[in-house]
C-alpha positions in Angstrom: -89.4 -19.6 83.3 -86.3 -18.0 81.8 -84.0 -15.5 83.5 -83.4 -12.2 81.8 -80.1 -13.3 80.3 -81.9 -16.3 78.8 -84.6 -14.2 77.5 -82.2 -11.8 75.9 -80.4 -14.8 74.4 -83.6 -16.0 72.9 -84.3 -12.5 71.3 -80.7 -12.4 70.0 -81.4 -15.8 68.3 -84.7 -14.7 66.9 -83.0 -11.6 65.6 -80.8 -13.7 63.3 -83.8 -15.5 62.0 -87.1 -14.5 60.3 -88.0 -12.2 63.2 -85.0 -9.9 62.5 -86.1 -6.3 63.2 -85.4 -3.3 65.2 -87.9 -3.9 67.9 -86.5 -7.5 68.6 -83.0 -6.1 68.7 -83.8 -3.4 71.2 -85.8 -5.8 73.3 -82.6 -8.0 73.5 -80.6 -4.9 74.5 -83.1 -3.8 77.2 -83.0 -7.3 78.7 -79.2 -7.4 78.9 -78.9 -3.7 80.2 -77.4 -3.7 83.7 -76.0 -1.0 86.0 -74.3 -1.0 89.5 -77.6 -2.1 91.0 -78.4 -4.9 88.6 -80.9 -5.4 85.7 -82.5 -2.0 85.0 -85.7 -3.5 83.7 -86.9 -5.0 87.0 -86.7 -1.4 88.5 -88.9 0.3 85.9 -92.6 0.8 86.8 -94.9 -1.5 84.7 -97.2 1.3 83.4 -97.0 2.7 79.9 -98.3 6.0 78.4 -98.7 6.8 74.7 -97.6 9.5 72.4 -100.7 9.2 70.2 -99.5 7.4 66.9 -101.3 4.1 68.0 -104.4 6.1 69.2 -104.5 8.0 65.8 -104.2 4.8 63.9 -107.0 3.1 65.9 -109.2 6.2 65.4 -108.5 6.2 61.7 -109.3 2.6 61.6 -112.8 3.2 63.1 -113.4 6.1 60.8 -112.5 4.0 57.7 -114.2 0.9 59.0 -111.1 -1.3 58.9 -110.5 -3.9 61.6 -107.0 -2.9 62.6 -107.5 -4.9 65.8 -103.9 -5.5 66.8 -102.8 -1.9 67.1 -106.1 -1.2 68.8 -105.5 -3.9 71.3 -101.9 -2.7 71.8 -103.1 0.8 72.7 -105.8 -0.6 75.0 -103.1 -2.7 76.7 -101.2 0.4 77.4 -104.2 1.9 79.0 -104.8 -1.1 81.2 -101.2 -1.1 82.3 -101.7 2.6 83.4 -104.4 1.5 86.0 -101.6 0.2 88.2 -103.3 1.1 91.5 -106.5 -0.7 90.5 -104.5 -3.7 89.2 -102.7 -4.0 92.5 -106.1 -4.2 94.4 -107.7 -6.5 91.8 -104.6 -8.9 92.3 -105.5 -9.5 95.8 -109.1 -10.0 95.1 -109.7 -11.6 91.6 -108.7 -15.3 91.2 -107.4 -16.8 88.2 -107.0 -20.5 87.1 -105.4 -22.8 89.6 -103.2 -24.6 87.1 -99.7 -23.4 87.1 -97.6 -22.8 83.9 -95.7 -25.9 83.0 -93.7 -26.7 80.0 -92.2 -30.2 79.4 -90.0 -29.3 76.3 -88.7 -25.8 76.9 -86.9 -25.3 73.5 -89.9 -26.6 71.6 -92.3 -24.2 73.3 -89.9 -21.3 72.7 -90.0 -22.2 69.1 -93.9 -22.2 69.4 -93.5 -18.6 70.7 -91.3 -17.5 67.9 -93.8 -18.7 65.3 -96.7 -17.1 67.2 -94.9 -13.8 67.3 -94.0 -14.0 63.6 -97.6 -14.9 62.6 -99.0 -12.0 64.7 -96.5 -9.7 63.2 -97.7 -10.6 59.7 -101.3 -9.9 60.7 -100.3 -6.4 62.1 -98.6 -5.4 58.9 -101.4 -6.8 56.9 -104.1 -4.9 58.9 -102.0 -1.8 58.5 -101.9 -2.0 54.7 -105.6 -2.8 54.8 -106.2 0.6 56.4 -103.9 2.5 53.9 -105.7 0.7 51.1 -109.1 1.8 52.2 -107.9 5.4 53.0 -106.4 5.5 49.4 -109.7 4.3 48.0 -111.8 6.9 49.9 -109.4 9.7 49.2 -108.5 9.0 45.7 -104.8 8.5 46.5 -102.5 6.6 44.3 -100.2 4.8 46.9 -97.1 2.8 46.1 -97.4 0.2 48.7 -94.2 -1.6 48.0 -92.3 1.7 48.1 -93.9 2.5 51.5 -92.6 -0.9 52.8 -89.1 0.1 51.5 -89.2 3.6 53.1 -90.0 1.9 56.4 -86.9 -0.2 56.0 -84.8 2.9 56.2 -84.6 3.6 59.8 -88.2 3.6 61.1 -89.0 1.9 64.4 -91.0 -0.8 62.7 -88.2 -1.7 60.2 -88.0 -5.4 59.7 -86.2 -7.7 57.4 -89.5 -9.0 55.9 -90.4 -5.5 54.5 -88.5 -6.7 51.5 -91.1 -9.5 51.2 -93.9 -6.9 51.3 -92.2 -5.1 48.5 -92.1 -8.2 46.6 -95.6 -9.0 47.3 -96.9 -5.8 45.9 -94.4 -5.8 42.9 -95.9 -9.3 41.9 -99.5 -8.1 42.4 -100.1 -4.3 42.8 -103.7 -5.0 43.4 -103.2 -7.4 46.3 -106.1 -7.0 48.5 -104.5 -8.4 51.7 -100.9 -9.5 52.5 -102.4 -12.6 53.9 -103.2 -13.8 50.5 -99.6 -13.3 49.1 -97.8 -16.7 48.6 -94.9 -15.9 50.9 -97.1 -14.8 53.9 -99.7 -17.4 53.3 -97.0 -20.0 53.7 -95.5 -18.5 56.8 -98.9 -18.6 58.5 -99.5 -22.2 57.4 -96.1 -23.3 58.9 -96.6 -21.2 62.1 -100.3 -21.2 63.0 -100.2 -24.6 64.9 -97.6 -23.1 67.2 -99.4 -19.7 67.4 -102.7 -21.6 68.6 -100.7 -23.5 71.1 -99.2 -20.6 72.7 -102.5 -18.6 72.8 -104.3 -21.6 74.2 -101.9 -22.3 76.9 -101.7 -18.7 77.8 -105.6 -18.6 78.3 -105.4 -21.8 80.2 -102.6 -20.3 82.5 -104.3 -17.1 82.9 -101.5 -15.1 81.2 -102.6 -12.1 79.1 -101.6 -12.2 75.5 -103.7 -9.4 74.0 -101.7 -8.9 70.8 -101.3 -12.5 70.0 -104.8 -13.4 70.6 -106.6 -10.6 68.8 -104.3 -11.3 65.8 -105.4 -14.9 65.9 -109.1 -14.0 66.2 -108.7 -11.6 63.2 -107.1 -14.3 61.2 -109.7 -16.9 61.8 -112.4 -14.3 61.2 -110.9 -13.1 57.9 -110.6 -16.9 56.6 -114.3 -17.6 57.6 -116.7 -17.7 54.7 -119.8 -17.1 56.9 -119.7 -15.2 60.2 -122.6 -14.9 62.5 -123.1 -11.1 61.7 -126.4 -12.2 60.1 -127.8 -12.6 63.6 -126.8 -9.0 64.2 -128.6 -7.8 61.2 -131.8 -9.9 61.8 
């Protein structure tokens, strides 16, 4: 594993590369923060509440019939974290895999994690724009998707360097049905998906929950599949 200082160093490195964003930046700062008692993060209870924005997005996704799976899974992960007492009891009774996490080439695997995070991040934005597109269709809105991306760049919590790439995608093709089909993002997924799959596969083998990375990958594979087994549901 990595120490908190080493993890902070990785996030700092990633923030100078394609993952450059507000959330990567503040994660680095949180990992680095110390007071007189040491690292603060280790003394914070591992339960998360929610203010409602993720929940509202998930509800809207269901209402509009759009598979915004990543945000939905993020909300459910918060709900699971809140079951602290149950998790403590379950940890003493439920067994996981016997194999221990082991990485032969740590720098290489850290690079895999970077690519996995980047690919999942692309899927998250793609799903968000899918939801907005469907809402616009049903409500007869005329949304400027490129303009929305630039608006987020101006101080929003999800601001990210690749919002400019989203703007370029919609400038090039205002009728773009999905960001995953834009040349820039399609190439990014092609470059990173092998790493993405390795990270998710290893996490499953080791018994480490990676809900956002795994649901994003499942969505990607479902979206690129010409024929899904939904015909069995309809039969």
